A tleap script that builds the chain and sets N, CA, C and O, in Angstrom:
source leaprc.protein.ff14SB
mol = sequence {
  NMET ALA LYS ILE SER ILE ARG HIE GLU HIE
  THR GLN PRO GLU HIE THR VAL ARG GLU VAL
  LEU ASP ARG LEU THR ASP GLU LEU HIE GLN
  GLU TYR GLN ILE THR SER VAL TRP HIE GLY
  ASN ARG ILE ASP PHE HIE ARG SER GLY ALA
  SER GLY THR LEU MET LEU HIE PRO HIE ARG
  VAL ASP ILE GLU ILE ARG LEU ASN MET MET
  LEU SER MET PHE GLU ARG LYS ILE ARG ASP
  VAL ILE THR ASP PHE CYS GLN LYS ASN LEU
  CLYS
}
set mol.1.N position { 0.843 -1.176 0.000 }
set mol.1.CA position { 0.000 0.000 0.000 }
set mol.1.C position { 0.889 1.240 0.000 }
set mol.1.O position { 1.826 1.341 0.792 }
set mol.2.N position { 0.592 2.174 -0.885 }
set mol.2.CA position { 1.346 3.425 -0.984 }
set mol.2.C position { 0.611 4.537 -0.247 }
set mol.2.O position { -0.616 4.533 -0.142 }
set mol.3.N position { 1.384 5.482 0.256 }
set mol.3.CA position { 0.791 6.629 0.938 }
set mol.3.C position { 1.394 7.901 0.347 }
set mol.3.O position { 2.610 8.024 0.197 }
set mol.4.N position { 0.515 8.840 0.016 }
set mol.4.CA position { 0.931 10.136 -0.501 }
set mol.4.C position { 0.613 11.175 0.566 }
set mol.4.O position { -0.504 11.227 1.082 }
set mol.5.N position { 1.599 11.998 0.893 }
set mol.5.CA position { 1.398 13.105 1.834 }
set mol.5.C position { 1.815 14.388 1.144 }
set mol.5.O position { 2.947 14.512 0.677 }
set mol.6.N position { 0.903 15.338 1.082 }
set mol.6.CA position { 1.181 16.624 0.452 }
set mol.6.C position { 0.829 17.715 1.457 }
set mol.6.O position { -0.251 17.702 2.048 }
set mol.7.N position { 1.729 18.639 1.642 }
set mol.7.CA position { 1.494 19.820 2.490 }
set mol.7.C position { 1.704 21.034 1.599 }
set mol.7.O position { 2.782 21.226 1.037 }
set mol.8.N position { 0.658 21.856 1.474 }
set mol.8.CA position { 0.742 23.020 0.596 }
set mol.8.C position { 0.392 24.277 1.379 }
set mol.8.O position { -0.698 24.388 1.939 }
set mol.9.N position { 1.325 25.224 1.413 }
set mol.9.CA position { 1.117 26.511 2.081 }
set mol.9.C position { 0.385 27.458 1.124 }
set mol.9.O position { 0.586 27.402 -0.089 }
set mol.10.N position { -0.461 28.322 1.680 }
set mol.10.CA position { -1.187 29.301 0.866 }
set mol.10.C position { -1.424 30.561 1.680 }
set mol.10.O position { -1.222 30.576 2.894 }
set mol.11.N position { -1.859 31.626 0.997 }
set mol.11.CA position { -2.131 32.903 1.672 }
set mol.11.C position { -3.566 33.374 1.460 }
set mol.11.O position { -3.895 34.517 1.776 }
set mol.12.N position { -4.410 32.517 0.934 }
set mol.12.CA position { -5.778 32.911 0.608 }
set mol.12.C position { -6.715 32.743 1.803 }
set mol.12.O position { -6.450 31.938 2.696 }
set mol.13.N position { -7.823 33.512 1.815 }
set mol.13.CA position { -8.801 33.366 2.906 }
set mol.13.C position { -9.521 32.010 2.817 }
set mol.13.O position { -9.586 31.383 1.759 }
set mol.14.N position { -10.053 31.589 3.961 }
set mol.14.CA position { -10.674 30.258 4.047 }
set mol.14.C position { -11.780 30.050 3.020 }
set mol.14.O position { -11.837 28.994 2.389 }
set mol.15.N position { -12.664 31.038 2.838 }
set mol.15.CA position { -13.777 30.836 1.898 }
set mol.15.C position { -13.272 30.604 0.477 }
set mol.15.O position { -13.863 29.823 -0.269 }
set mol.16.N position { -12.190 31.271 0.096 }
set mol.16.CA position { -11.610 31.071 -1.231 }
set mol.16.C position { -11.010 29.674 -1.345 }
set mol.16.O position { -11.183 28.996 -2.359 }
set mol.17.N position { -10.311 29.252 -0.308 }
set mol.17.CA position { -9.691 27.921 -0.309 }
set mol.17.C position { -10.768 26.841 -0.386 }
set mol.17.O position { -10.603 25.852 -1.100 }
set mol.18.N position { -11.861 27.025 0.339 }
set mol.18.CA position { -12.957 26.046 0.277 }
set mol.18.C position { -13.520 25.935 -1.149 }
set mol.18.O position { -13.812 24.836 -1.620 }
set mol.19.N position { -13.667 27.077 -1.829 }
set mol.19.CA position { -14.151 27.051 -3.214 }
set mol.19.C position { -13.181 26.297 -4.120 }
set mol.19.O position { -13.599 25.506 -4.966 }
set mol.20.N position { -11.896 26.544 -3.940 }
set mol.20.CA position { -10.874 25.860 -4.734 }
set mol.20.C position { -10.900 24.361 -4.452 }
set mol.20.O position { -10.820 23.553 -5.378 }
set mol.21.N position { -11.011 23.988 -3.181 }
set mol.21.CA position { -11.036 22.567 -2.830 }
set mol.21.C position { -12.304 21.890 -3.342 }
set mol.21.O position { -12.276 20.713 -3.701 }
set mol.22.N position { -13.405 22.621 -3.377 }
set mol.22.CA position { -14.622 22.074 -3.978 }
set mol.22.C position { -14.402 21.777 -5.460 }
set mol.22.O position { -14.855 20.751 -5.967 }
set mol.23.N position { -13.699 22.685 -6.154 }
set mol.23.CA position { -13.381 22.438 -7.570 }
set mol.23.C position { -12.480 21.214 -7.715 }
set mol.23.O position { -12.675 20.395 -8.613 }
set mol.24.N position { -11.489 21.094 -6.821 }
set mol.24.CA position { -10.593 19.935 -6.862 }
set mol.24.C position { -11.370 18.638 -6.673 }
set mol.24.O position { -11.181 17.687 -7.431 }
set mol.25.N position { -12.238 18.590 -5.672 }
set mol.25.CA position { -12.999 17.364 -5.433 }
set mol.25.C position { -13.964 17.073 -6.578 }
set mol.25.O position { -14.199 15.910 -6.905 }
set mol.26.N position { -14.526 18.119 -7.192 }
set mol.26.CA position { -15.378 17.916 -8.371 }
set mol.26.C position { -14.581 17.312 -9.522 }
set mol.26.O position { -15.048 16.391 -10.192 }
set mol.27.N position { -13.371 17.837 -9.750 }
set mol.27.CA position { -12.524 17.297 -10.819 }
set mol.27.C position { -12.133 15.849 -10.539 }
set mol.27.O position { -12.140 15.014 -11.444 }
set mol.28.N position { -11.791 15.549 -9.281 }
set mol.28.CA position { -11.420 14.178 -8.929 }
set mol.28.C position { -12.599 13.223 -9.082 }
set mol.28.O position { -12.431 12.062 -9.455 }
set mol.29.N position { -13.799 13.734 -8.787 }
set mol.29.CA position { -14.990 12.902 -8.971 }
set mol.29.C position { -15.218 12.630 -10.464 }
set mol.29.O position { -15.478 11.495 -10.861 }
set mol.30.N position { -15.120 13.671 -11.274 }
set mol.30.CA position { -15.335 13.513 -12.714 }
set mol.30.C position { -14.295 12.583 -13.342 }
set mol.30.O position { -14.628 11.705 -14.137 }
set mol.31.N position { -13.041 12.792 -12.972 }
set mol.31.CA position { -11.939 12.060 -13.599 }
set mol.31.C position { -11.750 10.648 -13.040 }
set mol.31.O position { -11.469 9.710 -13.785 }
set mol.32.N position { -11.909 10.508 -11.706 }
set mol.32.CA position { -11.544 9.234 -11.061 }
set mol.32.C position { -12.660 8.609 -10.231 }
set mol.32.O position { -12.421 7.625 -9.532 }
set mol.33.N position { -13.878 9.159 -10.291 }
set mol.33.CA position { -15.025 8.645 -9.541 }
set mol.33.C position { -14.770 8.634 -8.027 }
set mol.33.O position { -15.211 7.730 -7.317 }
set mol.34.N position { -14.064 9.639 -7.558 }
set mol.34.CA position { -13.793 9.763 -6.129 }
set mol.34.C position { -14.952 10.511 -5.483 }
set mol.34.O position { -15.352 11.575 -5.956 }
set mol.35.N position { -15.485 9.957 -4.411 }
set mol.35.CA position { -16.538 10.640 -3.664 }
set mol.35.C position { -15.906 11.318 -2.452 }
set mol.35.O position { -14.931 10.824 -1.886 }
set mol.36.N position { -16.474 12.449 -2.067 }
set mol.36.CA position { -15.903 13.193 -0.946 }
set mol.36.C position { -17.005 13.849 -0.131 }
set mol.36.O position { -18.085 14.149 -0.639 }
set mol.37.N position { -16.706 14.067 1.157 }
set mol.37.CA position { -17.651 14.688 2.086 }
set mol.37.C position { -16.875 15.624 3.006 }
set mol.37.O position { -15.839 15.252 3.557 }
set mol.38.N position { -17.394 16.854 3.164 }
set mol.38.CA position { -16.824 17.800 4.120 }
set mol.38.C position { -17.276 17.433 5.529 }
set mol.38.O position { -18.440 17.095 5.745 }
set mol.39.N position { -16.353 17.499 6.485 }
set mol.39.CA position { -16.634 17.355 7.922 }
set mol.39.C position { -15.887 18.498 8.607 }
set mol.39.O position { -14.731 18.334 8.998 }
set mol.40.N position { -16.531 19.640 8.754 }
set mol.40.CA position { -15.851 20.806 9.320 }
set mol.40.C position { -14.764 21.286 8.366 }
set mol.40.O position { -15.052 21.695 7.241 }
set mol.41.N position { -13.515 21.233 8.820 }
set mol.41.CA position { -12.377 21.651 7.991 }
set mol.41.C position { -11.661 20.459 7.361 }
set mol.41.O position { -10.510 20.583 6.943 }
set mol.42.N position { -12.314 19.333 7.291 }
set mol.42.CA position { -11.715 18.119 6.733 }
set mol.42.C position { -12.613 17.566 5.632 }
set mol.42.O position { -13.839 17.563 5.742 }
set mol.43.N position { -11.969 17.101 4.574 }
set mol.43.CA position { -12.679 16.374 3.526 }
set mol.43.C position { -12.216 14.934 3.589 }
set mol.43.O position { -11.018 14.658 3.520 }
set mol.44.N position { -13.156 14.017 3.718 }
set mol.44.CA position { -12.852 12.585 3.605 }
set mol.44.C position { -13.227 12.168 2.196 }
set mol.44.O position { -14.298 12.524 1.704 }
set mol.45.N position { -12.352 11.414 1.543 }
set mol.45.CA position { -12.661 10.976 0.187 }
set mol.45.C position { -12.240 9.526 -0.003 }
set mol.45.O position { -11.350 9.016 0.677 }
set mol.46.N position { -12.918 8.876 -0.960 }
set mol.46.CA position { -12.574 7.480 -1.245 }
set mol.46.C position { -13.111 7.054 -2.607 }
set mol.46.O position { -13.982 7.696 -3.194 }
set mol.47.N position { -12.576 5.989 -3.061 }
set mol.47.CA position { -13.030 5.248 -4.232 }
set mol.47.C position { -12.410 3.871 -4.108 }
set mol.47.O position { -11.583 3.642 -3.227 }
set mol.48.N position { -12.781 2.989 -4.942 }
set mol.48.CA position { -12.213 1.649 -4.886 }
set mol.48.C position { -10.691 1.731 -5.020 }
set mol.48.O position { -10.182 2.211 -6.033 }
set mol.49.N position { -9.980 1.273 -4.022 }
set mol.49.CA position { -8.525 1.244 -4.061 }
set mol.49.C position { -7.827 2.475 -3.529 }
set mol.49.O position { -6.598 2.498 -3.459 }
set mol.50.N position { -8.577 3.507 -3.149 }
set mol.50.CA position { -7.949 4.729 -2.645 }
set mol.50.C position { -8.858 5.408 -1.629 }
set mol.50.O position { -10.084 5.380 -1.744 }
set mol.51.N position { -8.224 6.016 -0.635 }
set mol.51.CA position { -8.971 6.802 0.351 }
set mol.51.C position { -8.027 7.819 0.952 }
set mol.51.O position { -6.808 7.711 0.825 }
set mol.52.N position { -8.612 8.814 1.611 }
set mol.52.CA position { -7.750 9.802 2.234 }
set mol.52.C position { -8.510 10.940 2.863 }
set mol.52.O position { -9.739 10.945 2.930 }
set mol.53.N position { -7.733 11.914 3.327 }
set mol.53.CA position { -8.293 13.097 3.954 }
set mol.53.C position { -7.564 14.335 3.441 }
set mol.53.O position { -6.408 14.286 3.020 }
set mol.54.N position { -8.275 15.416 3.495 }
set mol.54.CA position { -7.719 16.722 3.162 }
set mol.54.C position { -8.088 17.635 4.322 }
set mol.54.O position { -9.268 17.854 4.596 }
set mol.55.N position { -7.083 18.165 4.999 }
set mol.55.CA position { -7.308 19.046 6.152 }
set mol.55.C position { -7.008 20.482 5.765 }
set mol.55.O position { -5.946 20.791 5.225 }
set mol.56.N position { -7.964 21.350 6.050 }
set mol.56.CA position { -7.818 22.777 5.783 }
set mol.56.C position { -7.388 23.460 7.075 }
set mol.56.O position { -8.099 23.422 8.079 }
set mol.57.N position { -6.204 24.091 7.036 }
set mol.57.CA position { -5.677 24.863 8.158 }
set mol.57.C position { -5.645 26.333 7.729 }
set mol.57.O position { -5.819 26.619 6.544 }
set mol.58.N position { -5.429 27.268 8.653 }
set mol.58.CA position { -5.472 28.688 8.288 }
set mol.58.C position { -4.606 29.079 7.082 }
set mol.58.O position { -5.057 29.875 6.259 }
set mol.59.N position { -3.414 28.564 6.949 }
set mol.59.CA position { -2.577 28.935 5.805 }
set mol.59.C position { -1.893 27.719 5.193 }
set mol.59.O position { -0.794 27.810 4.646 }
set mol.60.N position { -2.569 26.585 5.299 }
set mol.60.CA position { -1.977 25.341 4.815 }
set mol.60.C position { -3.082 24.322 4.530 }
set mol.60.O position { -4.133 24.314 5.171 }
set mol.61.N position { -2.807 23.473 3.556 }
set mol.61.CA position { -3.679 22.340 3.251 }
set mol.61.C position { -2.814 21.084 3.360 }
set mol.61.O position { -1.738 21.013 2.765 }
set mol.62.N position { -3.283 20.100 4.116 }
set mol.62.CA position { -2.594 18.813 4.240 }
set mol.62.C position { -3.444 17.744 3.567 }
set mol.62.O position { -4.634 17.611 3.854 }
set mol.63.N position { -2.830 16.992 2.678 }
set mol.63.CA position { -3.535 15.947 1.948 }
set mol.63.C position { -2.834 14.616 2.207 }
set mol.63.O position { -1.624 14.497 2.012 }
set mol.64.N position { -3.591 13.629 2.642 }
set mol.64.CA position { -3.091 12.274 2.881 }
set mol.64.C position { -3.920 11.315 2.030 }
set mol.64.O position { -5.148 11.312 2.107 }
set mol.65.N position { -3.249 10.510 1.226 }
set mol.65.CA position { -3.936 9.558 0.357 }
set mol.65.C position { -3.307 8.186 0.528 }
set mol.65.O position { -2.084 8.050 0.523 }
set mol.66.N position { -4.142 7.175 0.677 }
set mol.66.CA position { -3.682 5.787 0.739 }
set mol.66.C position { -4.160 5.069 -0.518 }
set mol.66.O position { -5.339 5.110 -0.868 }
set mol.67.N position { -3.224 4.417 -1.184 }
set mol.67.CA position { -3.522 3.707 -2.425 }
set mol.67.C position { -3.276 2.220 -2.229 }
set mol.67.O position { -2.294 1.826 -1.599 }
set mol.68.N position { -4.171 1.387 -2.771 }
set mol.68.CA position { -3.921 -0.044 -2.699 }
set mol.68.C position { -2.798 -0.400 -3.674 }
set mol.68.O position { -2.311 0.457 -4.412 }
set mol.69.N position { -2.399 -1.654 -3.671 }
set mol.69.CA position { -1.269 -2.071 -4.485 }
set mol.69.C position { -1.499 -1.798 -5.969 }
set mol.69.O position { -0.573 -1.396 -6.675 }
set mol.70.N position { -2.707 -2.008 -6.441 }
set mol.70.CA position { -3.004 -1.805 -7.850 }
set mol.70.C position { -2.833 -0.339 -8.253 }
set mol.70.O position { -2.247 -0.046 -9.295 }
set mol.71.N position { -3.339 0.575 -7.435 }
set mol.71.CA position { -3.242 1.999 -7.758 }
set mol.71.C position { -1.884 2.604 -7.403 }
set mol.71.O position { -1.560 3.703 -7.853 }
set mol.72.N position { -1.096 1.901 -6.606 }
set mol.72.CA position { 0.195 2.458 -6.194 }
set mol.72.C position { 1.117 2.715 -7.382 }
set mol.72.O position { 2.036 3.528 -7.281 }
set mol.73.N position { 0.887 2.040 -8.498 }
set mol.73.CA position { 1.715 2.300 -9.682 }
set mol.73.C position { 1.445 3.685 -10.267 }
set mol.73.O position { 2.228 4.177 -11.080 }
set mol.74.N position { 0.339 4.316 -9.860 }
set mol.74.CA position { 0.004 5.658 -10.321 }
set mol.74.C position { 0.322 6.723 -9.277 }
set mol.74.O position { -0.101 7.871 -9.409 }
set mol.75.N position { 1.057 6.349 -8.257 }
set mol.75.CA position { 1.365 7.267 -7.147 }
set mol.75.C position { 1.979 8.574 -7.646 }
set mol.75.O position { 1.525 9.649 -7.254 }
set mol.76.N position { 2.975 8.506 -8.479 }
set mol.76.CA position { 3.657 9.718 -8.964 }
set mol.76.C position { 2.693 10.611 -9.748 }
set mol.76.O position { 2.678 11.826 -9.549 }
set mol.77.N position { 1.892 10.025 -10.634 }
set mol.77.CA position { 0.948 10.811 -11.437 }
set mol.77.C position { -0.081 11.492 -10.542 }
set mol.77.O position { -0.379 12.671 -10.731 }
set mol.78.N position { -0.624 10.766 -9.577 }
set mol.78.CA position { -1.618 11.327 -8.661 }
set mol.78.C position { -1.002 12.471 -7.861 }
set mol.78.O position { -1.602 13.539 -7.736 }
set mol.79.N position { 0.193 12.249 -7.322 }
set mol.79.CA position { 0.895 13.290 -6.562 }
set mol.79.C position { 1.124 14.530 -7.436 }
set mol.79.O position { 0.879 15.656 -7.004 }
set mol.80.N position { 1.593 14.312 -8.663 }
set mol.80.CA position { 1.885 15.424 -9.564 }
set mol.80.C position { 0.635 16.220 -9.923 }
set mol.80.O position { 0.675 17.450 -9.964 }
set mol.81.N position { -0.477 15.528 -10.183 }
set mol.81.CA position { -1.727 16.211 -10.540 }
set mol.81.C position { -2.217 17.082 -9.381 }
set mol.81.O position { -2.606 18.231 -9.590 }
set mol.82.N position { -2.201 16.547 -8.184 }
set mol.82.CA position { -2.695 17.301 -7.026 }
set mol.82.C position { -1.752 18.447 -6.686 }
set mol.82.O position { -2.205 19.555 -6.400 }
set mol.83.N position { -0.446 18.194 -6.713 }
set mol.83.CA position { 0.534 19.245 -6.433 }
set mol.83.C position { 0.414 20.371 -7.449 }
set mol.83.O position { 0.429 21.545 -7.080 }
set mol.84.N position { 0.295 20.024 -8.714 }
set mol.84.CA position { 0.151 21.021 -9.772 }
set mol.84.C position { -1.123 21.851 -9.564 }
set mol.84.O position { -1.095 23.075 -9.696 }
set mol.85.N position { -2.223 21.193 -9.245 }
set mol.85.CA position { -3.479 21.885 -8.993 }
set mol.85.C position { -3.314 22.887 -7.841 }
set mol.85.O position { -3.735 24.038 -7.952 }
set mol.86.N position { -2.713 22.453 -6.759 }
set mol.86.CA position { -2.521 23.336 -5.603 }
set mol.86.C position { -1.630 24.521 -5.953 }
set mol.86.O position { -1.923 25.651 -5.564 }
set mol.87.N position { -0.554 24.277 -6.675 }
set mol.87.CA position { 0.355 25.363 -7.042 }
set mol.87.C position { -0.321 26.391 -7.944 }
set mol.87.O position { -0.039 27.585 -7.844 }
set mol.88.N position { -1.191 25.943 -8.803 }
set mol.88.CA position { -1.875 26.858 -9.728 }
set mol.88.C position { -3.040 27.594 -9.056 }
set mol.88.O position { -3.339 28.733 -9.414 }
set mol.89.N position { -3.689 26.960 -8.098 }
set mol.89.CA position { -4.936 27.504 -7.551 }
set mol.89.C position { -4.879 27.982 -6.115 }
set mol.89.O position { -5.766 28.718 -5.684 }
set mol.90.N position { -3.870 27.590 -5.362 }
set mol.90.CA position { -3.754 27.998 -3.961 }
set mol.90.C position { -2.408 28.669 -3.739 }
set mol.90.O position { -1.421 28.018 -3.399 }
set mol.91.N position { -2.387 29.961 -3.933 }
set mol.91.CA position { -1.114 30.700 -3.810 }
set mol.91.C position { -1.039 31.458 -2.520 }
set mol.91.O position { -0.041 32.130 -2.256 }
savepdb mol mol.pdb
quit
């Protein structure tokens, strides 16, 4: 099982970050059939073979993803897509 940990610093207000994260979860749902639910400042998400959490902090987003053995071969691509999204949308 592979684990992806991403920590991304940002300077945007919480409401803006929530909108950006909603777009991210919508894209992940469209592209990878990932379902997600907000619980306060945390998003829990999952799909067959993958699950994780996204924690919203005042100036940081922490993303933890666990991939089963089958999806672990896509670890680098998944990490790159999420990191790229954060760099472009959460400055």
